[in-house]
TIKEVO-160699 format. One line per field, with one value per residue (C-alpha): residue number from 1; x, y, z. Coordinates in pm, whole numbers, plus 50000, padded with zeros to 5 digits. Example, Ala and Ser with C-alpha at 12.3 -4.5 7.8 and 13.67 -1.06 7.14 Angstrom:
REM residues 2
num	1  2 .
east	51230  51367 .
north	49550  49894 .
up	50780  50714 .
END
This chain:
REM residues 732
num	1  2  3  4  5  6  7  8  9  10  11  12  13  14  15  16  17  18  19  20  21  22  23  24  25  26  27  28  29  30  31  32  33  34  35  36  37  38  39  40  41  42  43  44  45  46  47  48  49  50  51  52  53  54  55  56  57  58  59  60  61  62  63  64  65  66  67  68  69  70  71  72  73  74  75  76  77  78  79  80  81  82  83  84  85  86  87  88  89  90  91  92  93  94  95  96  97  98  99  100  101  102  103  104  105  106  107  108  109  110  111  112  113  114  115  116  117  118  119  120  121  122  123  124  125  126  127  128  129  130  131  132  133  134  135  136  137  138  139  140  141  142  143  144  145  146  147  148  149  150  151  152  153  154  155  156  157  158  159  160  161  162  163  164  165  166  167  168  169  170  171  172  173  174  175  176  177  178  179  180  181  182  183  184  185  186  187  188  189  190  191  192  193  194  195  196  197  198  199  200  201  202  203  204  205  206  207  208  209  210  211  212  213  214  215  216  217  218  219  220  221  222  223  224  225  226  227  228  229  230  231  232  233  234  235  236  237  238  239  240  241  242  243  244  245  246  247  248  249  250  251  252  253  254  255  256  257  258  259  260  261  262  263  264  265  266  267  268  269  270  271  272  273  274  275  276  277  278  279  280  281  282  283  284  285  286  287  288  289  290  291  292  293  294  295  296  297  298  299  300  301  302  303  304  305  306  307  308  309  310  311  312  313  314  315  316  317  318  319  320  321  322  323  324  325  326  327  328  329  330  331  332  333  334  335  336  337  338  339  340  341  342  343  344  345  346  347  348  349  350  351  352  353  354  355  356  357  358  359  360  361  362  363  364  365  366  367  368  369  370  371  372  373  374  375  376  377  378  379  380  381  382  383  384  385  386  387  388  389  390  391  392  393  394  395  396  397  398  399  400  401  402  403  404  405  406  407  408  409  410  411  412  413  414  415  416  417  418  419  420  421  422  423  424  425  426  427  428  429  430  431  432  433  434  435  436  437  438  439  440  441  442  443  444  445  446  447  448  449  450  451  452  453  454  455  456  457  458  459  460  461  462  463  464  465  466  467  468  469  470  471  472  473  474  475  476  477  478  479  480  481  482  483  484  485  486  487  488  489  490  491  492  493  494  495  496  497  498  499  500  501  502  503  504  505  506  507  508  509  510  511  512  513  514  515  516  517  518  519  520  521  522  523  524  525  526  527  528  529  530  531  532  533  534  535  536  537  538  539  540  541  542  543  544  545  546  547  548  549  550  551  552  553  554  555  556  557  558  559  560  561  562  563  564  565  566  567  568  569  570  571  572  573  574  575  576  577  578  579  580  581  582  583  584  585  586  587  588  589  590  591  592  593  594  595  596  597  598  599  600  601  602  603  604  605  606  607  608  609  610  611  612  613  614  615  616  617  618  619  620  621  622  623  624  625  626  627  628  629  630  631  632  633  634  635  636  637  638  639  640  641  642  643  644  645  646  647  648  649  650  651  652  653  654  655  656  657  658  659  660  661  662  663  664  665  666  667  668  669  670  671  672  673  674  675  676  677  678  679  680  681  682  683  684  685  686  687  688  689  690  691  692  693  694  695  696  697  698  699  700  701  702  703  704  705  706  707  708  709  710  711  712  713  714  715  716  717  718  719  720  721  722  723  724  725  726  727  728  729  730  731  732 .
east	49999  50139  50180  50039  50124  49924  50134  49988  50067  49753  49636  49794  50152  50203  49974  50241  50431  50410  50583  50859  50844  50603  50801  51121  50954  50789  51127  51278  51010  51064  51412  51256  50986  50725  50393  50280  50043  50085  49852  49872  49534  49612  49603  49300  49097  49192  49078  48754  48693  48788  48567  48226  48052  48282  48184  47817  47831  48050  47810  47524  47709  47800  47800  47798  47659  47921  48015  48261  48186  48450  48285  47933  48079  48221  47886  47685  47926  47898  47765  48074  48300  48113  48112  48500  48650  48710  48855  49092  49214  49293  49484  49691  49761  49900  49627  49460  49716  49490  49278  49561  49450  49092  49220  49463  49176  49056  48684  48674  48742  48533  48759  48747  48993  49303  49297  49346  49717  49736  49736  50076  50210  50108  50466  50570  50358  50576  50828  50590  50444  50084  50105  50262  50024  49744  49869  49906  49564  49424  49615  49460  49111  49169  49304  48968  48772  49007  48922  48558  48617  48809  48519  48200  48299  48622  48846  49133  49158  49482  49627  49948  49838  49525  49439  49812  49736  49657  49981  50213  50378  50101  50282  49944  49735  49415  49309  49384  49203  48906  48883  48886  48575  48374  48182  48405  48433  48330  48687  48718  48403  48574  48890  48711  48514  48832  49018  48721  48745  49123  49110  48849  49043  49390  49276  49605  49729  49953  49859  50156  50078  50380  50337  50590  50461  50225  49976  49934  49887  49513  49429  49660  49468  49135  49257  49370  49047  48840  49040  49030  48658  48583  48875  49014  49222  49452  49764  49851  50190  50294  50638  50791  50934  50664  50715  51095  51121  50821  50722  51054  50933  50569  50393  50014  49849  49546  49750  49748  49366  49456  49796  49952  50301  50500  50843  51135  51410  51495  51187  51334  51445  51156  50903  51105  51085  50706  50637  50837  50677  50330  50398  50620  50546  50695  50390  50563  50620  50964  51065  50931  51198  51137  51367  51303  50936  50676  50380  50143  50209  49988  49833  50171  50361  50693  50981  51137  51471  51572  51641  51987  51965  52171  52018  52074  52348  52209  52332  52066  51760  51653  51525  51215  50924  50631  50393  50040  50060  49855  50160  49952  49690  49917  49850  50112  50042  50222  50151  50438  50545  50919  51084  51287  51019  50760  50974  50826  50468  50522  50629  50659  50991  51114  51253  51591  51873  52229  52346  52174  52221  52443  52813  52843  52621  52707  52435  52319  51947  51928  51822  52174  52151  51903  52009  51841  52096  52375  52446  52614  52635  52671  52548  52803  52739  52707  52441  52259  52266  52137  51845  51778  51761  51523  51294  51292  51187  50922  50766  50842  50973  51342  51302  51475  51469  51751  51596  51929  51990  52281  52430  52802  52997  53243  52937  52743  53072  53082  52717  52735  53025  52843  52535  52739  52928  52600  52459  52141  51907  51783  51680  51767  51795  51885  51960  52334  52561  52711  53058  53364  53418  53143  53390  53295  53404  53212  52892  52943  52986  52666  52479  52599  52474  52118  52130  51897  51869  52000  51856  52069  52072  52207  51997  52091  52298  52523  52862  52851  52534  52664  52957  52706  52510  52842  52725  53078  53028  53049  52810  53101  53158  52780  52789  53068  52919  52574  52737  52913  52583  52399  52656  52658  52269  52165  51899  51960  51704  51812  51652  51659  51618  51522  51478  51787  51893  52062  51990  51952  51712  52010  52127  51774  51789  52145  52051  51758  52007  52233  51955  51836  52196  52216  51889  51979  52313  52105  52289  51983  51670  51447  51423  51200  51212  51163  51125  51379  51213  51401  51388  51468  51707  51921  52233  52032  51753  51995  52231  52010  52242  52519  52305  52144  51812  51606  51345  51007  50958  51157  50842  50832  50486  50321  50272  50483  50804  51005  50929  51035  50902  51174  51269  51560  51787  51740  51361  51298  50958  51080  50716  50663  50950  50759  50528  50794  51054  50816  50673  51020  51137  50820  50902  51268  51194  51003  51302  51143  51163  51538  51537  51288  51430  51431  51210  50923  50866  50780  50516  50732  51068  51374  51742  51929  52131  52512  52599  52800  52559  52819  52916  52801  52930  53276  53283  53217  53482  53758  53743  53805  54142  54283  54547  54481  54541  54764  54498  54215  54047  54065  53774  53680  53299  53320  53342  53615  53750  53833  54205  54402  54774  54907  55233  55274  55552  55674  55987  56139  56060  55820  55624  55415  55072  54758  54400  54117  53755  53513  53131  52965  52588  52540  52826  53141  53480  53839  54186  54538  54851  55196  55241  55391  55141  54863  54940  54976  54632  54456  54594  54516  54162  54094  54225  54023  53703  53396  53324  53652  53604  53953  53982  54310  54446  54593  54936  54902  54814  55106  55346  55212  55282  55631  55749  55813  55739  55843  55681  55321  55222  55295  55075  54803  54748  54768  54491  54384  54345  54158  53920  53865  53815  53516  53384  53395  53761  53707  53928  53729 .
north	50002  50336  50575  50937  51191  51483  51723  52008  52273  52313  52666  52897  53009  53319  53526  53662  53352  52970  52794  52600  52256  52111  52284  52120  51782  51812  51927  51607  51375  51514  51380  51031  51084  51039  51210  51460  51751  52023  52264  52546  52529  52827  53072  52874  52927  53284  53366  53173  53362  53711  53732  53891  53551  53458  53771  53741  53388  53499  53779  53536  53272  53448  53219  53505  53859  54121  54224  54497  54831  54763  54444  54609  54880  54625  54423  54750  54832  54482  54607  54835  54534  54313  54580  54641  54303  54172  54505  54506  54158  54201  54512  54316  54061  54347  54312  54636  54906  55213  55118  55270  55613  55543  55376  55659  55925  55741  55756  55413  55157  55114  55174  55012  55002  54895  55234  55412  55364  55574  55917  55799  55699  55985  56101  55758  55804  56096  55831  55589  55585  55562  55190  55115  55347  55171  54827  54941  55066  54754  54549  54738  54674  54291  54287  54461  54178  53924  54083  54033  53668  53600  53766  53642  53329  53144  53242  53033  53234  53413  53502  53312  53050  52867  52722  52762  52716  52360  52296  52487  52257  51992  51731  51552  51482  51497  51861  51839  51508  51639  51957  51711  51533  51856  51971  52144  52518  52771  52778  52400  52378  52594  52395  52060  52176  52282  51970  51758  51895  51858  51498  51404  51586  51443  51096  51036  50698  50875  51205  51405  51686  51921  52077  52368  52521  52479  52706  52431  52140  52140  52191  51909  51663  51798  51736  51386  51316  51388  51186  50889  50904  50946  50784  50522  50363  50668  50645  50967  51092  51389  51550  51904  52131  52064  51685  51717  51916  51823  51457  51279  51086  51034  50743  50817  50568  50779  51002  50699  50721  51018  50940  50619  50757  51042  51099  51306  51538  51544  51409  51283  50925  50869  50959  50739  50453  50498  50495  50176  50016  50088  49962  49690  49322  49278  49134  49087  49398  49291  49306  49675  49944  50275  50579  50776  50683  50644  50389  50170  49805  49572  49889  50033  50323  50204  50403  50236  50329  50013  50166  50112  50424  50733  51084  51263  51514  51860  51841  51571  51693  51875  52231  52349  52335  52572  52443  52379  52675  52995  53229  53516  53485  53539  53869  54123  54299  54571  54529  54766  55040  54959  54894  54582  54436  54417  54176  53875  53976  54193  54049  53705  53522  53210  53013  52843  52715  52791  52536  52262  52300  52557  52604  52745  52501  52608  52848  52701  52793  52634  52268  52201  51817  51775  51689  51986  52203  51955  51819  52105  52083  52386  52383  52490  52844  52759  52482  52758  52988  52711  52672  53031  53059  52759  52904  53247  53091  52886  53142  53456  53618  53706  53765  53504  53443  53204  53039  52924  52871  53107  53149  53111  53432  53238  53083  53426  53574  53291  53315  53694  53657  53395  53610  53902  53681  53550  53906  53806  54077  53939  54051  53830  53830  53587  53496  53534  53541  53878  53756  53989  53852  54073  54341  54663  54528  54195  54386  54606  54291  54134  54460  54465  54116  54211  54147  54395  54272  54044  53916  53783  53699  53955  53778  53942  54247  54171  54034  53803  53627  53622  53431  53195  53149  53069  53316  53387  53748  54062  54362  54581  54328  54320  54709  54724  54445  54608  54948  54779  54630  54959  55179  54939  54996  54650  54671  54469  54294  54172  53888  53988  53776  53835  53597  53384  53162  53376  53703  53979  54272  54505  54292  54321  54699  54721  54510  54752  55045  54877  54817  55196  55303  55076  55207  55562  55512  55396  55084  54847  54899  54646  54391  54148  54054  53685  53558  53260  52913  52611  52334  51968  51945  52254  52247  52440  52174  51884  52018  52265  52243  52417  52722  52774  52638  52345  52145  52134  51777  51497  51344  51293  51364  51111  51370  51690  51743  52040  52340  52250  52431  52534  52750  52997  53033  53418  53384  53677  53704  53797  53804  54161  54303  54189  54485  54753  54580  54554  54903  55064  54865  54949  55321  55277  55097  55402  55620  55801  55812  55773  56053  55876  55752  55363  55390  55541  55211  55020  55071  54924  55047  54949  55020  55284  55147  55100  55129  55427  55647  55664  55289  55214  55553  55493  55119  55264  55531  55267  55229  54906  54709  54785  54514  54288  53927  53783  53524  53788  53799  54120  54193  54486  54536  54845  54866  54929  55281  55503  55586  55884  55938  56280  56458  56674  56930  57112  57312  57178  56816  56610  56297  56066  56016  55840  55948  55707  55798  55543  55538  55411  55366  55700  55914  55929  55978  56021  55929  55988  55769  55782  55577  55256  55231  55317  55030  54784  54910  54863  54497  54416  54554  54327  54033  54110  54207  54028  53845  53634  53291  53301  53489  53677  53703  54028  53851  53759  54120  54252  53998  54102  54480  54407  54213  54533  54821  54918  54968  54817  54958  55315  55254  55069  55352  55628  55857  55691  55338  55495  55638  55299  55136  55377  55277  54890  54774  54531  54310  54015 .
up	50004  49905  50193  50159  50424  50548  50766  50960  51225  51438  51566  51646  51587  51378  51142  50904  50791  50835  51109  50910  51052  50798  50513  50640  50659  50310  50168  50305  50181  49833  49843  49907  49646  49911  49843  50104  50154  50415  50579  50845  51017  51229  50937  50783  51105  51151  50805  50850  51183  51070  50762  50701  50743  51030  51234  51162  51299  51586  51713  51695  51887  52204  52510  52752  52730  52724  53089  53045  52889  52621  52495  52526  52284  52047  52045  51981  51690  51539  51203  51154  51230  50986  50720  50744  50829  50476  50348  50656  50612  50240  50332  50584  50329  50111  49856  49920  49995  49917  50228  50437  50338  50478  50796  50871  50872  51187  51098  50911  51179  51489  51787  52137  52425  52232  52056  52395  52382  52063  52243  52383  52052  51832  51817  51665  51349  51241  51162  51012  50662  50579  50516  50842  51038  50869  50959  51325  51356  51175  51427  51712  51558  51533  51887  52002  51835  52000  52347  52262  52163  52486  52706  52519  52314  52417  52704  52557  52239  52131  51792  51835  52090  52185  52521  52611  52987  52927  52763  53006  53259  53223  53455  53447  53142  53358  53282  52916  52889  53071  52839  52542  52688  52674  52380  52112  52159  51895  51781  51773  51550  51288  51315  51285  50968  50798  50900  50783  50432  50414  50535  50287  50000  50083  50197  50386  50527  50781  50962  51094  51350  51435  51774  51827  52141  52442  52259  51974  52210  52279  51916  51801  52035  51895  51538  51639  51835  51538  51285  51531  51562  51197  51017  51255  50956  50949  51173  51359  51485  51688  51648  51699  51972  52236  52250  52203  52527  52727  52660  52699  52995  52874  53055  53043  52816  52767  52522  52284  52261  52025  51882  51749  51770  51921  51782  51946  51801  51441  51250  50926  51012  51275  51000  50741  50972  51050  50681  50645  50934  50815  50466  50546  50532  50884  51064  51401  51607  51694  51333  51296  51327  51500  51567  51899  51894  52173  52120  52306  52341  52567  52722  52821  52669  52535  52384  52078  51926  51747  51400  51247  51050  51145  51136  50808  50776  50696  50333  50274  50444  50130  50079  50279  50052  50114  49827  49956  50190  50106  50115  49978  50250  50554  50745  50847  51175  51361  51743  51847  51626  51710  51374  51515  51731  51452  51250  51416  51313  50990  50651  50505  50583  50430  50716  50699  50935  50894  51150  51337  51713  51905  51851  52208  52387  52744  52858  53195  53156  52808  52725  52616  52704  52407  52071  51891  52072  52159  51812  51632  51249  51022  50652  50376  50261  49887  49980  50189  49893  49663  49909  49916  49546  49519  49785  49622  49294  49467  49693  49502  49820  49913  50286  50500  50881  50986  51277  51445  51813  51746  51389  51393  51286  51053  50863  50856  50695  50435  50365  50318  50076  49876  49862  49733  49489  49335  49324  49519  49625  49966  50308  50611  50993  51250  51598  51725  52046  52094  52012  51986  51642  51524  51430  51242  50913  50964  51041  50716  50518  50663  50601  50232  50188  50301  50677  50849  51189  51466  51793  52075  52451  52677  52950  53284  53224  53525  53474  53786  53650  53298  53428  53630  53316  53124  52854  52761  52716  52943  52930  52798  52506  52428  52417  52156  51940  51939  51855  51560  51425  51487  51314  51009  50993  51136  51406  51728  51961  52312  52497  52869  53172  53547  53830  53752  54053  54332  54153  54412  54394  54356  54041  53893  53931  53809  53522  53431  53442  53200  52965  53003  52907  52610  52467  52553  52366  52066  52031  52121  51927  52079  52371  52568  52940  53012  53358  53436  53413  53533  53282  53323  53046  53141  53368  53637  53615  53623  53896  54092  54405  54211  54147  54493  54418  54548  54333  54508  54411  54248  54115  53742  53583  53353  53082  53031  53221  53140  53372  53725  54038  54252  54565  54540  54836  54820  54873  54648  54479  54125  53988  54128  53888  53588  53520  53587  53383  53089  53109  53124  52819  52617  52671  52607  52283  52164  52253  52558  52943  52969  53232  53467  53795  53799  54121  53894  53715  54043  54296  54571  54711  54516  54602  54402  54119  54179  53806  53709  53498  53224  53228  52865  52732  52878  52747  52400  52424  52470  52085  51882  51869  51530  51514  51205  51213  50932  50832  50811  50471  50283  50045  49812  49801  49556  49186  48931  48941  48653  48661  48526  48537  48602  48721  49023  49066  49366  49408  49088  49166  48963  49058  48858  49014  48966  49044  49112  49086  49255  49235  49550  49561  49732  49607  49408  49571  49459  49594  49473  49500  49347  49021  49180  49461  49218  48984  49263  49396  49051  49043  49411  49396  49092  49299  49616  49458  49600  49271  49295  49434  49604  49915  50001  50350  50499  50495  50124  50048  50257  50076  49735  49818  49943  49641  49456  49710  50053  50381  50355  50699  50601  50287  50478  50721  50473  50372  50044  50212  50510  50239  50084  50424  50452  50121  50125  50177  50448  50675  50791 .
END
């Protein structure tokens, strides 16, 4: 029997772009000539719900009359919402750009409580174009409807998550199981009707559900439940980020009333083995092969890993394939007007990975004992570029988000050089560590290749805690690196953390002051505070005694096991800092309130900061180290100059000179050298130009110069070379 696969992401992840797991799997299945169809049921449900017909049904289906004045107002204005919804969705899909003019006049959309924040943000619209302002107002309009849904229809609704509470730290399956015995919710009924159509159209033999986050878990079970009830012949498997981190010690047999298999870690070989075991003639279960797979045998949950196949190297997993997904129907929203922060929700991004795992792999809060971080394997730059070109052709879009744990600087350099060599016009961003190898010149190269933003973990902006985290960076180093990115025109987002084990109140306050100074210096554009969570697979979770914390229980749950309850030896309640940290950051991201006292953000007494008010300013004043390593690559990004020879006379002496005119994208500039140096310069610029496959090292350039000329250092630090350094002569 031929296996046909149906691969889905259940609601909800993102509105603007598909979560990439199904596209990765489909790309791999293509390499094996295995037929598959994929769907993102999240965007399908959203588009069904947020439509004229959807809102008419919604307002007629309320379970509970509006209680708050806000929802009473929305209910009273329902005709206005029904009238405008289709046009707004089309606008957010990029199909109806002229609507921005209507939206921005602010008498087109009905407004409820989400619009109250606008008065505070009026200044921001001076820097936003009409399209962006329209997107932001349309986003507030959708959020108002979402507030109504939560109050009157389904308390579990959220644009990027659904019933997330049921998936978070669900050590026991009881609550989720009980929820699944209830009548389907309003959102469930939309999901099930869409799923029914797709199952009947695709008619699969194997149904794969990717569950990346806790906010997809409940919907995944609802999908599996319906298929089990109506198409028991279809086998169902779950994979993805949630089971990989949370379900590694699964033992509750009731889970297998919904799923036949749950696979862990990289999905390629486990899925291949499932297909093999379902189609194989091996009757006896002992003959069947599985890779990292849970299943039920004799009423008990068993974990099978008897496959003889090794996981595939990254070169052989194929190019992610987005076919089947409605790429023109995703909606771009702008929740926060900050230009970096919006990138997660605005624009369509092709997702790719530069390297499997993390090359650092030491951070003590991170799940570094799991394969998806522990097993590090980079992808060659030329193969990455091949995949980028394939995906651009397939999707018609040239934006890429590299979804790495941390992209390696050397690979980013190689990728940027390859993009420039191939003359690709792409836009890309990724996640990094704030390594000191991100020099000014490397940042300029990345920018030239299309890199517009990076995100990275500053975590706790305190050197003592960064050392305890084993982050391998200092606050001072982070400041210098973020300055290099910012000056190159690349935006920077910082992940921030509070409540790390043994963190004192003083350190939290000092950390906030460091963040304030980084924003005030203009070298951070965006950030997000996360409260520390102790996870089972991190060094803190594995060896809590080393970090001054105690687990509240050693008991292992029968369902999810990742987040661990613990007590910190300091006894501090870090929850109380949450609101003040987030509110201050929201204002800093909009470039305001740097002059507020830190105390102003909190409604309880905090100690004064011990950080020098000029700490970051002084760190940046120290300047960069200009020494160049002999094996550094020297690259010329500019074009060919026009050259003229001329003579120069002074006090009876005559010199033969050369004048070079270069045309940069923004301006033209001129340099002059003597004849010998000029002739060498013409030759070397041809050799080190970006289009050449061979990269020349600094030592090779120096040796080349010294073959016929003297004193390379004197020439290298001269005015003509300094001018070239400003316009694309890079040392990497």
